[in-house]
C-alpha positions in Angstrom: -44.3 1.5 26.7 -42.8 1.2 30.2 -42.2 -2.5 29.6 -40.3 -1.8 26.4 -38.2 0.9 28.2 -37.3 -1.5 31.0 -36.4 -4.2 28.5 -34.0 -1.8 26.7 -32.4 -0.8 30.0 -32.0 -4.4 31.1 -30.4 -5.4 27.7 -28.1 -2.4 27.9 -27.0 -3.3 31.5 -26.5 -6.9 30.6 -24.5 -5.9 27.6 -22.2 -3.7 29.8 -21.8 -6.5 32.3 -21.0 -9.1 29.6 -18.6 -6.7 27.9 -16.8 -6.0 31.2 -16.7 -9.7 32.0 -15.1 -10.6 28.7 -12.6 -7.7 28.9 -11.5 -8.9 32.3 -9.9 -11.8 30.6 -7.6 -9.5 28.8 -4.7 -8.2 31.1 -3.5 -4.7 31.0 -3.2 -1.4 33.0 -6.6 -0.3 34.2 -5.7 3.2 35.3 -8.3 5.6 36.7 -12.1 5.3 36.3 -13.4 6.6 33.0 -10.2 8.1 31.7 -8.1 4.9 32.2 -4.4 5.7 31.5 -5.1 8.7 29.3 -3.5 11.2 31.7 -0.5 8.9 32.2 0.2 8.8 28.5 -0.6 12.5 28.0 2.1 13.4 30.5 4.8 11.6 28.5 6.8 13.2 25.7 5.9 11.6 22.3 9.2 9.8 22.1 8.4 7.8 25.3 4.9 6.6 24.2 6.2 3.5 22.3 8.5 2.7 25.3 5.5 2.8 27.6 3.4 0.6 25.3 6.3 -1.9 25.0 6.6 -1.9 28.9 2.9 -2.8 29.1 3.5 -5.7 26.6 6.4 -7.0 28.7 4.5 -6.6 32.0 1.2 -8.1 30.9 1.1 -10.0 27.6 1.5 -9.7 23.9 -2.3 -9.0 23.9 -3.2 -6.3 26.5 -6.0 -3.8 27.1 -5.6 -0.1 27.6 -8.5 2.1 28.7 -7.8 5.5 27.2 -10.2 8.2 28.0 -13.7 6.8 27.4 -12.5 4.1 24.9 -11.1 0.6 25.3 -8.2 -0.5 23.1 -6.7 -3.9 22.9 -3.1 -4.0 21.6 -2.0 -6.9 19.4 1.7 -7.2 19.2 2.5 -10.7 17.9 1.7 -12.5 14.6 -0.7 -15.0 16.1 -3.0 -12.4 17.6 -2.8 -10.1 14.5 -3.8 -12.8 12.0 -7.5 -13.2 13.0 -8.0 -9.4 12.7 -6.2 -8.5 9.5 -7.2 -11.6 7.6 -10.9 -11.0 8.4 -13.3 -9.7 5.7 -15.6 -8.6 8.5 -13.3 -6.4 10.6 -12.3 -3.8 8.1 -13.7 -0.7 9.8 -10.9 1.7 10.8 -10.7 2.8 14.4 -13.5 5.3 14.7 -12.0 7.5 17.4 -8.3 7.6 16.6 -8.7 7.8 12.8 -11.5 10.3 13.3 -8.8 13.0 13.8 -7.5 12.3 10.3 -10.9 12.9 8.6 -10.5 16.7 8.3 -7.3 16.0 6.3 -8.2 12.9 4.3 -12.0 12.9 4.3 -13.6 9.6 3.5 -11.1 8.3 1.0 -9.9 4.8 0.5 -7.8 4.8 3.7 -10.8 5.7 6.0 -13.9 4.6 4.1 -15.7 1.4 4.9 -18.5 -0.9 3.8 -19.9 -0.7 0.2 -18.1 2.6 -0.4 -14.7 1.1 0.4 -15.3 -2.1 -1.7 -16.4 -0.1 -4.7 -13.4 2.3 -4.5 -10.9 -0.5 -3.9 -12.3 -2.4 -7.0 -12.1 0.6 -9.2 -8.7 1.9 -8.1 -6.8 -1.4 -8.0 -6.2 -1.5 -11.8 -4.5 1.9 -11.6 -1.5 0.0 -10.3 -1.4 -2.4 -13.2 2.0 -3.6 -14.5 1.8 -1.5 -17.7 1.3 1.7 -15.6 4.2 0.7 -13.4 6.3 0.2 -16.4 5.4 3.7 -17.8 6.3 5.2 -14.4 10.0 4.2 -14.8 10.8 7.3 -16.8 9.7 9.6 -13.9 11.3 7.4 -11.3 14.7 7.4 -13.0 14.6 11.1 -13.6 13.8 11.9 -10.0 16.3 9.4 -8.7 19.0 11.1 -10.7 17.9 14.5 -9.4 17.9 13.3 -5.8 21.4 11.9 -6.2 22.7 15.2 -7.6 21.2 17.0 -4.7 22.9 14.6 -2.3 26.3 15.0 -4.0 25.9 18.8 -3.8 26.1 18.6 0.0 29.9 17.9 -0.6 30.4 15.6 2.3 28.9 18.0 4.9 26.4 16.6 7.4 23.2 16.6 5.4 19.6 16.6 6.7 18.2 14.2 4.0 14.5 14.3 5.0 13.4 17.4 3.1 15.4 16.5 0.0 13.8 13.0 -0.1 10.3 14.3 0.7 10.4 16.7 -2.3 11.6 13.9 -4.7 8.9 11.4 -3.6 6.2 14.0 -3.9 7.3 14.8 -7.5 7.2 11.1 -8.3 3.6 10.7 -7.1 2.6 13.9 -8.9 4.0 12.8 -12.2 3.0 9.1 -12.1 -0.3 8.8 -10.3 -1.6 12.4 -10.9 -0.1 13.0 -14.3 1.0 16.6 -13.4 4.5 18.2 -13.4 5.1 21.2 -11.3 8.1 23.6 -11.4 10.9 22.7 -9.0 10.4 25.9 -7.0 6.6 25.9 -7.0 5.7 27.9 -3.9 2.5 26.0 -3.1 4.3 22.7 -3.5 6.9 23.8 -0.9 4.2 24.9 1.5 2.4 21.6 0.9 5.4 19.6 1.9 5.9 21.6 5.1 2.2 21.3 6.0 2.1 17.6 5.4 5.1 17.2 7.6 3.4 19.0 10.5 -0.1 17.5 10.3 0.7 14.0 11.7 2.5 15.4 14.7 -0.4 17.8 15.3 -2.9 15.0 15.2 -0.8 12.9 17.7 -0.6 15.8 20.1 -4.4 16.4 20.0 -5.2 12.7 20.5 -3.5 12.7 23.9 -5.1 15.9 25.1 -8.8 15.0 25.8 -9.6 18.6 26.5 -8.9 19.3 22.7 -11.1 16.5 21.4 -14.1 18.7 20.9 -13.9 20.3 17.5 -15.5 23.5 18.9 -12.9 23.9 21.6 -10.0 22.8 19.3 -10.9 25.3 16.6 -10.6 28.1 19.2 -7.1 27.2 20.2 -3.8 28.4 18.6 -3.0 24.8 17.8 -6.4 24.3 16.2 -6.1 27.4 14.1 -2.6 26.4 12.9 -4.0 22.9 12.0 -6.8 24.5 9.9 -4.3 26.7 8.1 -2.3 23.6 7.2 -5.4 21.9 6.0 -6.3 24.8 3.8 -2.8 24.7 2.3 -3.0 21.0 1.6 -6.5 21.1 0.1 -5.6 24.1 -2.0 -2.7 22.2 -3.5 -4.9 19.2 -4.1 -7.5 21.3 -6.0 -4.7 22.8 -8.1 -3.5 19.3 -9.1 -7.0 18.2 -10.0 -7.7 21.4 -11.9 -4.5 21.1 -14.0 -5.0 17.4 -14.8 -8.7 18.0 -15.7 -7.6 20.7 -18.1 -5.0 18.4 -19.7 -7.6 15.6 -19.8 -10.0 17.8 -21.8 -7.3 18.9 -24.2 -6.1 15.4 -25.0 -7.2 13.7 -28.2 -10.4 11.8 -27.5 -9.1 8.5 -28.8 -6.3 8.6 -26.3 -8.8 8.7 -23.4 -11.5 6.5 -25.0 -9.1 3.7 -26.0 -10.5 0.8 -23.9 -7.1 -1.0 -23.9 -5.3 1.9 -22.4 -4.5 1.4 -18.7 -5.5 4.5 -16.9 -3.5 6.3 -14.2 -5.0 7.0 -10.8 -6.3 10.5 -11.3 -7.5 9.9 -14.9 -9.5 7.0 -13.5 -11.1 9.3 -10.9 -11.9 12.0 -13.5 -13.6 9.4 -15.7 -15.9 8.7 -12.7 -17.0 12.3 -12.4 -20.7 11.1 -12.9 -20.3 8.8 -9.9 -18.0 10.9 -7.7 -18.5 14.5 -6.5 -15.7 17.0 -6.6 -15.3 16.5 -2.9 -15.0 12.7 -3.2 -12.3 13.1 -5.9 -10.4 15.5 -3.7 -10.5 13.1 -0.7 -9.1 10.3 -2.8 -6.3 12.5 -4.2 -5.5 13.8 -0.7 -5.2 10.2 0.5 -3.0 9.0 -2.3 -0.8 12.1 -2.3 -0.1 11.8 1.4 0.2 8.0 1.5 2.0 7.8 -1.8 4.9 10.1 -0.9 5.2 10.4 2.9 5.5 6.6 3.6 8.1 6.2 0.8 10.2 9.2 2.0 10.2 7.8 5.5 11.5 4.4 4.4 14.1 5.9 2.1 15.4 8.0 5.0 15.6 5.1 7.4 17.2 2.8 4.8 19.9 5.3 4.0 20.4 5.8 7.8 20.9 2.0 8.3 23.2 1.6 5.3 25.3 4.6 6.5 25.7 2.9 9.9 26.4 -0.6 8.4 29.1 -0.1 5.8 29.5 -3.8 5.3 25.9 -4.1 4.2 26.2 -1.0 2.0 29.2 -2.6 0.3 27.2 -5.8 -0.4 24.5 -3.8 -2.1 27.1 -1.9 -4.2 28.7 -5.2 -5.2 25.3 -6.5 -6.4 24.8 -3.3 -8.4 28.2 -3.7 -10.0 27.3 -7.2 -11.0 24.1 -5.9 -12.6 25.3 -2.7 -14.3 29.1 -3.1 -14.5 30.8 0.3 -14.3 28.5 2.1 -16.8 25.9 4.6 -15.7 22.9 3.3 -17.6 19.6 4.0 -15.8 17.8 1.0 -14.2 15.0 -0.8 -16.1 12.2 -2.9 -14.7 14.2 -6.0 -15.6 17.2 -4.6 -13.6 15.0 -4.1 -10.6 14.1 -7.8 -10.5 17.8 -8.7 -10.1 18.3 -6.5 -7.1 17.8 -9.3 -4.6 20.1 -8.2 -1.8 18.8 -4.6 -2.1 15.3 -5.9 -1.7 16.4 -7.8 1.5 17.9 -4.5 2.8 14.6 -2.6 2.1 12.5 -5.3 3.8 14.8 -5.3 6.9 14.5 -1.5 7.0 10.7 -1.9 6.8 10.8 -4.5 9.6 12.7 -2.2 11.9 10.9 1.0 10.9 7.5 0.2 9.3 6.1 3.3 7.6 2.8 3.0 9.6 3.7 2.0 13.2 0.1 1.6 14.4 -3.2 0.7 12.8 -6.6 0.1 14.3 -10.0 -1.5 13.6 -13.3 -0.7 15.3 -15.0 -4.0 16.1 -18.6 -4.3 15.1 -18.6 -8.0 16.3 -16.8 -9.9 18.9 -13.4 -11.0 17.7 -11.9 -14.3 18.9 -8.1 -14.2 18.8 -7.3 -17.3 20.8 -9.0 -20.1 22.7 -9.3 -17.9 25.9 -9.4 -14.3 24.5 -12.4 -12.6 23.0 -12.3 -8.9 22.2 -15.9 -7.6 22.6 -17.7 -5.7 19.9 -17.4 -1.9 20.5 -13.7 -2.2 21.4 -10.9 -0.9 19.2 -8.2 -3.5 18.2 -4.8 -1.9 17.6 -2.1 -3.6 15.6 1.5 -2.4 16.1 3.7 -3.5 13.1 6.5 -1.8 15.0 6.1 -4.3 17.9 5.1 -7.3 15.8 8.3 -6.9 13.9 10.2 -7.1 17.2 8.4 -10.1 18.5 11.2 -12.2 20.1 9.5 -15.5 19.4 9.7 -14.8 15.7 12.7 -12.6 15.2 16.1 -13.5 16.7 17.8 -10.4 18.2 15.1 -8.2 16.7 16.8 -4.9 17.3 19.7 -5.8 15.1 19.9 -4.9 11.4 20.2 -8.2 9.5 19.1 -8.2 5.9 19.8 -12.0 5.7 16.6 -12.6 7.5 14.9 -12.1 4.2 16.8 -14.7 2.2 14.4 -16.3 -0.3 12.8 -19.4 1.1 13.3 -18.4 4.7 10.2 -19.8 6.6 8.2 -17.1 8.4 4.7 -16.7 10.0 2.6 -15.0 7.3 1.8 -12.1 9.7 5.2 -11.7 11.2 6.1 -9.1 8.6 3.3 -6.6 7.8 4.8 -3.3 6.7 2.0 -2.9 4.1 -0.6 -4.3 6.5 -2.2 -7.6 5.3 -5.5 -9.1 4.3 -8.3 -7.2 2.6 -7.1 -3.8 3.6 -3.5 -4.2 2.6 -1.7 -1.4 0.9 -2.9 -1.0 -2.7 0.4 0.6 -3.8 3.0 -1.7 -2.3 4.4 -2.9 -5.6 4.8 0.7 -6.8 6.5 1.6 -3.4 9.0 -1.3 -3.8 9.7 -0.3 -7.4 10.3 3.3 -6.3 12.5 2.4 -3.4 14.7 0.1 -5.6 15.1 2.8 -8.3 16.0 5.5 -5.8 18.3 3.5 -3.7 20.2 1.8 -6.5 20.8 5.2 -8.3 22.0 6.8 -5.1 24.3 3.9 -4.1 25.9 3.6 -7.5 27.2 7.2 -7.2 27.2 8.0 -3.5 29.1 6.6 -0.5 27.2 7.1 2.8 28.9 7.8 6.1 27.0 8.1 9.4 26.5 11.2 11.5 23.3 10.3 13.3 24.1 6.9 15.1 20.7 6.3 16.8 17.1 7.3 16.4 14.1 7.6 18.7 10.7 6.7 17.1 7.7 9.0 17.3 4.4 7.2 17.0 2.8 9.6 14.5 0.6 8.4 11.6 3.7 7.9 9.6 6.8 6.8 11.5 9.3 9.6 12.3 12.6 10.0 14.0 12.8 12.5 16.9 16.4 13.2 15.9 17.3 14.8 12.6 18.9 12.1 10.4 22.2 13.5 9.3 24.4 11.6 6.8 27.7 12.5 5.0 27.6 11.9 1.3 30.7 11.5 -0.8 31.1 10.6 -4.5 31.6 6.8 -5.0 34.4 5.5 -7.1 33.4 2.1 -8.3 
């Protein structure tokens, strides 16, 4: 027995030495023993965290290590280092520690699940974004795009905070299309849901950099922890309401409509038909994931794209000219066929996603060593962090990366396959990216055909929350457009 114990201790010590030896080949700020640079980052205001990470990249390398509290993170900030991780079918486990703070909100849904569970859910849910379903979604997209435009015009040229208006519209879209539920415009629980979802990512970021709040027991005793729990209760109550309403509709529909094998099922219908395989809690966590991911990411990109177009009137005019070529001067709503013709608008959207990717950071917990170059091996047990925000600013792949240049995305322009990753890449890429692009084109084309955008906010500072945010309120003046 003693021999076995000694062998275990020796193996453990050798493993630590080997891990330390391999990590020493990766440059980066070491900080203090045990806590690394945790206190250093915790002292910074959220807006300065990306600046600090960028400084580390410039000081050390595009691949650098950060010891943060008791964990070791390796930041990957160029396409060459990102490719081995994101293209791998082995390294698909989300960062255990950092994503762990999201589990009370999203549970073990598609975003956070792993292994056989993730593979099964991904296989089952992928068909819910079939072309036919996307085509059926156009009615809702057009209606909500028109409503959003009317709300913009109602601001009558005064500086308008566009975030809340956009967020409400994208939430309605995901409710009507993926969930099959329509709520009243002034639904109180929906309004509370929007505000809670807006707060939750900022709360999680704040907790991550305060190690003394990492314990659930301690956190739940604090004012911040209690507020977080209240927000979670609001969000989960809304989710349960959505599921309950759709389940009732599901039961009341004619049987042949639901049993028709040729019918392409929407997202929530697909989950409800799996009720023998999924518990109520599992259905809720998938709906929570898609409700959040499906509306918050799109609303962020809409806001940043409108901000960029307002500040670049020459690019705004190019998009408008393309829309005139497609529609003439009539006000007919866009069709799927029309969306395929919006080439310059698509270039604008992609350039906006390059500068302001909806998810600025993503991570993987390594269960095996990862070789990302001839001289760099990230040891198992480490967390590899990909920063699309920094990858999209890699100077060796993007000329003058801080400039807004839609022409970068001219069809046929050569590019490293992992230089542009707004929807991630590889096995865990975004399941709804086609739908997101369709929604963005519909919303933006409808707005720009009727609205002229003028800037109020000239610059933004990025906050590294789960979904990219601006510290500054994005204000825009909106006037009627005379084509």
